[in-house]
C-alpha positions in Angstrom: 18.6 -27.1 -28.9 16.0 -29.3 -27.8 13.4 -28.0 -24.6 14.9 -30.5 -22.8 18.5 -29.4 -23.0 17.2 -25.6 -23.1 15.8 -26.6 -19.5 17.5 -28.7 -18.2 17.8 -26.9 -14.9 14.0 -26.5 -15.1 14.2 -31.0 -15.6 17.0 -30.8 -12.7 14.9 -28.9 -9.8 14.5 -30.0 -7.2 18.3 -31.3 -7.9 19.8 -27.8 -7.2 17.7 -28.6 -3.3 21.1 -31.2 -3.0 24.3 -29.3 -1.6 26.1 -32.0 -3.9 25.3 -34.0 -7.2 22.6 -36.4 -6.9 24.1 -39.7 -7.2 23.2 -43.1 -6.1 26.2 -42.2 -3.4 24.5 -38.6 -3.1 20.8 -39.2 -2.5 21.6 -42.1 0.3 23.7 -39.2 2.2 20.8 -36.9 2.2 18.0 -39.4 2.4 17.8 -39.9 6.1 15.1 -37.5 7.0 12.6 -39.0 4.6 13.3 -42.6 4.9 13.8 -42.7 8.9 11.2 -40.7 9.4 12.9 -37.9 11.4 10.8 -34.8 12.1 11.5 -32.3 10.0 9.4 -28.9 10.6 8.1 -27.1 6.8 9.7 -24.2 5.5 7.8 -20.8 5.8 7.6 -18.5 2.9 8.7 -14.7 4.1 5.0 -12.3 5.1 4.3 -10.1 2.4 5.8 -6.4 2.4 2.8 -4.5 1.4 -0.2 -3.2 3.5 -2.6 -5.4 2.6 -3.5 -8.5 3.9 -3.9 -11.8 1.1 -7.0 -13.2 0.0 -6.7 -16.3 -1.8 -9.1 -18.6 -4.0 -9.1 -21.4 -6.9 -10.6 -21.4 -9.5 -11.7 -23.9 -12.8 -11.9 -22.9 -15.9 -12.2 -24.7 -19.4 -12.0 -23.7 -23.0 -14.7 -25.9 -24.6 -13.9 -24.2 -27.9 -10.2 -26.1 -27.7 -9.8 -29.8 -27.6 -6.4 -30.1 -25.4 -3.0 -29.9 -27.7 -1.6 -32.8 -25.6 -3.9 -34.8 -24.7 -6.4 -35.0 -27.6 -9.2 -35.3 -26.4 -11.5 -33.1 -24.0 -11.6 -29.6 -24.0 -8.8 -26.7 -22.5 -8.7 -26.8 -19.0 -6.9 -24.5 -16.5 -6.3 -24.2 -13.2 -5.7 -20.7 -11.7 -5.3 -19.8 -8.1 -6.7 -16.2 -7.8 -4.9 -13.7 -4.5 -5.8 -10.6 -4.4 -6.1 -8.0 -1.0 -7.5 -8.5 1.5 -9.0 -7.1 4.9 -7.3 -8.2 7.6 -8.7 -11.0 10.3 -11.0 -12.2 7.4 -11.0 -16.2 6.1 -10.4 -19.4 7.0 -7.1 -21.0 7.9 -3.9 -20.0 5.3 -4.3 -21.4 2.2 -2.3 -24.9 1.4 0.9 -25.0 -0.5 0.0 -27.9 -2.5 -1.2 -31.4 -2.2 1.3 -34.0 -0.4 0.3 -36.3 -4.1 1.4 -33.2 -6.4 4.4 -33.1 -3.7 5.6 -36.4 -3.9 4.8 -37.0 -8.3 6.4 -33.9 -8.3 9.7 -34.7 -6.3 9.5 -38.5 -7.6 9.9 -36.9 -11.5 13.1 -35.0 -10.7 14.3 -38.0 -8.5 13.8 -36.6 -5.1 10.8 -38.3 -3.5 13.1 -40.4 -1.0 15.5 -37.1 -0.6 12.7 -34.6 0.9 9.8 -35.7 2.3 7.0 -34.8 0.0 4.3 -34.3 2.8 7.0 -32.0 4.4 7.3 -29.6 1.0 3.3 -29.9 1.0 3.5 -28.9 4.4 5.8 -25.6 3.3 3.5 -22.4 5.7 2.5 -19.6 2.8 0.5 -16.1 4.0 -3.0 -15.7 1.9 -5.9 -17.1 3.7 -9.2 -18.8 1.9 -12.1 -17.2 1.7 -11.1 -13.9 3.0 -13.0 -10.6 2.5 -11.6 -8.2 -0.4 -10.6 -4.6 0.0 -13.1 -3.6 -2.0 -11.3 -0.9 -5.1 -10.2 -1.2 -8.6 -6.7 -3.1 -8.8 -3.8 -3.9 -11.4 -4.5 -7.6 -13.1 -1.3 -9.3 -13.2 -0.6 -13.4 -14.9 2.1 -15.1 -13.4 2.6 -19.1 -15.5 5.3 -21.1 -14.3 8.1 -22.9 -15.3 7.6 -26.2 -18.2 7.2 -28.9 -15.2 6.4 -26.7 -12.1 3.1 -25.7 -10.7 2.0 -22.3 -9.7 2.4 -23.0 -6.2 6.5 -22.2 -7.0 5.4 -18.4 -7.8 3.9 -18.7 -4.1 5.8 -16.0 -2.6 5.3 -13.3 -5.6 2.0 -13.9 -5.8 1.1 -13.1 -2.4 3.6 -10.4 -2.4 2.2 -8.6 -5.7 -1.4 -9.2 -3.8 -0.2 -7.1 -0.5 0.9 -4.2 -2.4 -2.5 -4.6 -4.3 -2.9 -6.4 -7.5 -5.3 -9.2 -8.0 -2.8 -11.7 -9.8 -3.7 -14.8 -11.7 -1.6 -18.1 -11.3 -1.9 -20.5 -13.5 -1.4 -24.1 -14.6 -1.6 -25.1 -17.4 -3.3 -28.8 -17.7 -0.8 -31.9 -18.3 2.5 -29.3 -18.3 3.4 -29.9 -14.8 5.2 -33.1 -13.8 1.5 -33.2 -11.6 -1.1 -31.1 -10.6 -4.1 -31.6 -9.2 -7.2 -30.7 -10.7 -11.4 -31.3 -9.9 -13.1 -34.6 -9.2 -9.8 -36.1 -7.8 -7.3 -35.4 -11.0 -4.5 -35.0 -10.6 -2.7 -34.4 -14.8 1.0 -35.4 -15.3 3.3 -33.3 -17.9 1.5 -35.2 -21.9 3.1 -32.0 -23.4 7.6 -33.3 -22.1 7.6 -35.7 -25.1 5.9 -33.4 -27.9 8.1 -30.3 -26.9 11.5 -32.4 -26.8 10.6 -32.5 -31.3 11.6 -29.8 -33.6 9.4 -26.5 -33.1 8.1 -27.7 -29.2 9.3 -25.2 -27.3 7.3 -22.5 -29.2 4.5 -25.0 -29.4 4.1 -24.7 -25.5 4.5 -21.3 -26.0 1.4 -21.1 -28.3 -0.6 -22.4 -26.2 0.4 -20.9 -23.2 -0.3 -17.4 -24.9 -4.1 -19.2 -26.6 -4.6 -20.4 -22.9 -3.5 -16.5 -21.2 -6.3 -15.0 -23.7 -8.4 -17.5 -22.4 -8.2 -16.9 -19.3 -7.9 -12.8 -19.6 -11.7 -13.2 -21.4 -12.9 -16.0 -18.4 -11.9 -13.0 -15.9 -12.7 -9.6 -17.6 -15.8 -10.4 -19.7 -19.3 -9.6 -19.3 -19.9 -12.6 -17.1 -16.9 -13.9 -15.6 -16.1 -16.7 -13.9 -14.7 -15.1 -10.5 -17.8 -14.3 -8.2 -14.4 -11.1 -6.8 -13.5 -10.6 -10.7 -15.7 -6.6 -9.3 -12.2 -6.4 -8.5 -10.0 -6.0 -11.9 -9.4 -2.8 -13.6 -9.8 -4.7 -17.5 -7.3 -1.6 -18.1 -4.4 -2.3 -16.2 -2.6 -5.9 -17.2 0.1 -7.7 -17.0 2.1 -10.8 -17.2 5.0 -12.0 -15.9 6.6 -15.7 -15.3 9.4 -18.1 -14.3 11.2 -20.1 -17.4 8.8 -21.1 -20.2 6.3 -19.0 -18.1 8.2 -15.7 -18.4 9.2 -16.6 -22.3 5.3 -17.5 -22.6 5.3 -13.4 -21.6 6.0 -11.8 -25.6 4.4 -14.5 -27.7 1.2 -14.0 -25.8 1.3 -9.9 -25.5 2.2 -10.5 -29.4 -1.2 -11.9 -29.7 -3.2 -9.8 -26.4 -3.2 -6.3 -26.8 -4.8 -6.1 -23.3 -1.8 -7.3 -21.6 1.1 -3.9 -21.3 3.6 -5.0 -19.7 5.8 -8.2 -19.2 8.3 -10.2 -17.1 10.2 -12.2 -17.7 11.7 -14.5 -15.4 14.7 -16.5 -16.3 12.8 -18.3 -19.4 15.0 -18.9 -22.6 13.2 -16.9 -25.8 13.5 -18.4 -29.2 15.1 -15.2 -30.8 14.9 -12.9 -33.1 10.5 -12.7 -31.4 8.8 -10.8 -32.1 10.1 -9.9 -35.1 7.7 -6.6 -35.8 8.1 -6.1 -31.4 5.8 -5.5 -29.0 4.4 -1.8 -30.1 6.5 -0.3 -28.0 4.9 -1.7 -24.3 7.4 -2.3 -21.5 9.3 -5.8 -20.7 11.6 -7.4 -17.9 14.5 -10.1 -18.2 15.2 -10.2 -14.9 17.3 -13.2 -14.1 19.6 -15.6 -12.5 24.3 -14.3 -13.1 24.1 -17.4 -15.9 21.3 -14.8 -18.1 23.6 -11.9 -18.1 25.2 -11.2 -21.9 27.4 -14.3 -22.8 25.9 -16.5 -20.0 25.4 -20.5 -20.6 21.4 -19.9 -19.2 19.8 -17.4 -21.4 22.5 -15.7 -24.6 19.5 -16.1 -27.0 17.8 -13.3 -25.0 20.5 -11.2 -27.1 19.1 -11.9 -30.1 15.3 -10.7 -28.9 16.5 -7.3 -27.2 16.7 -5.0 -30.2 13.2 -6.5 -30.7 11.8 -5.5 -27.4 10.7 -2.1 -29.1 9.6 -0.1 -25.8 11.0 0.5 -21.7 13.4 -2.0 -21.3 16.1 -4.0 -18.7 18.5 -6.5 -18.6 18.9 -7.4 -15.1 20.5 -10.3 -13.7 21.2 -10.7 -9.8 24.9 -13.0 -8.5 24.8 -15.6 -6.7 21.5 -17.2 -7.7 20.2 -20.2 -10.4 17.7 -20.8 -12.2 15.1 -20.4 -10.0 16.0 -17.8 -7.7 12.0 -15.6 -8.4 10.5 -18.9 -7.0 10.0 -19.9 -3.8 12.3 -22.9 -4.0 15.2 -21.1 -2.8 14.2 -20.2 0.8 12.6 -23.5 1.0 16.0 -25.6 0.2 17.6 -23.0 2.8 15.5 -24.1 5.5 14.9 -27.6 5.4 18.8 -26.9 5.8 19.8 -28.2 2.2 21.9 -25.0 0.7 22.8 -25.2 -3.1 26.8 -24.3 -3.5 26.0 -22.7 -7.0 23.9 -20.7 -5.2 24.8 -18.8 -2.2 23.0 -16.1 -2.0 20.7 -16.5 0.9 17.2 -17.4 -0.4 15.3 -15.4 1.0 17.3 -12.4 0.2 17.1 -13.7 -3.3 13.1 -13.9 -3.0 13.9 -10.2 -1.2 15.5 -9.0 -4.6 13.1 -10.2 -6.7 10.4 -8.9 -4.8 11.6 -5.4 -4.7 12.8 -5.1 -9.3 9.5 -7.4 -10.5 7.4 -5.1 -7.9 8.6 -2.0 -8.8 8.0 -2.7 -12.3 4.7 -3.9 -12.0 4.7 -0.7 -10.0 6.0 1.8 -12.5 3.9 0.7 -15.7 0.8 -0.1 -14.0 0.2 2.4 -11.7 2.6 4.8 -12.9 4.7 5.0 -9.8 8.1 5.6 -11.0 10.5 3.0 -9.3 14.2 4.2 -9.0 15.8 0.6 -8.4 14.9 0.8 -12.0 17.2 3.0 -12.7 20.3 1.6 -12.3 22.7 0.1 -9.7 22.8 0.9 -6.7 25.4 0.5 -3.4 22.1 -1.1 -1.3 21.6 -4.1 -4.2 25.8 -4.7 -4.6 23.8 -8.5 -6.1 22.3 -6.1 -9.2 23.9 -6.6 -12.4 22.5 -3.8 -15.2 23.1 -5.1 -18.5 22.5 -2.7 -21.9 23.9 -5.3 -25.1 
């Protein structure tokens, strides 16, 4: 199966915002607000739940030891958004969600630029503040990698919540793997990887590139001459990786290649299995996905091939009433824009609450040594959540 077919949900990501299939007729029905200029208020992401305020800074990194594998010219580049525990009342205005041009290109890629106003989508309100003063301390580092063709902004709500709970969170955009990512100098890079990813072995090639990207990122954040001015906040002995879709799948090869990554979480990412055949050295791994990712489901049935090779602490958890993008910001955004998805009836705010609860508990347990009872099995207060032991 090609990566395009394997990630059909990702290719139709924002189409899931619509209450009906995306046809010419349904687009015409859904488009009036965008087409006629009717004012639509931007969505607001749920507030972080931890005790800290959240600061945010962007970082541009260049790996001059590698030629970009998709552009085949120039060095490999990354854009990284760092979020960290911050002092309340410091910093400038809340950080922007994304630029209007990034939103326009992303929506156009999904044939939704006439359905959703890019300016409204780009104006989604988050909670981190640019340049906020950090709360001094040493915090675990979590790297978050987004789904294929979408940007790091899609994981904003999860990243902000983790930072508020006492983590440094590095959300990374992998150059040429999204429909649109702004880079310094006014450049917006588009998805040059989309064609190669469809070739035989393309999925694995993308995962391998991302694993190299993450190792380089760790070098630049925790090495002797770190690239980030607040790198002293990072406890280099407590590092984990998580991600959505392709980004979640990339956590396994990244862990296999880099022993600094102590734990990994895959949020609805298809895995090329069985992988890794040699295991991951007993390190913990979380599989967290939509209902279709249950054993035998149509989404990520290939998890069953990888499951036996996860040789440490592990959980396979799914959430009823959700779709492929349940762990991202999109369910909450689409609900607020009045575009619910009938095949994913669980409210977006609840989907994000459960993602934050279970993914946060996983990192708390394995990076902070705080046992998470929610990870022990089904609970009456979370009836949507199912545990699997294939």
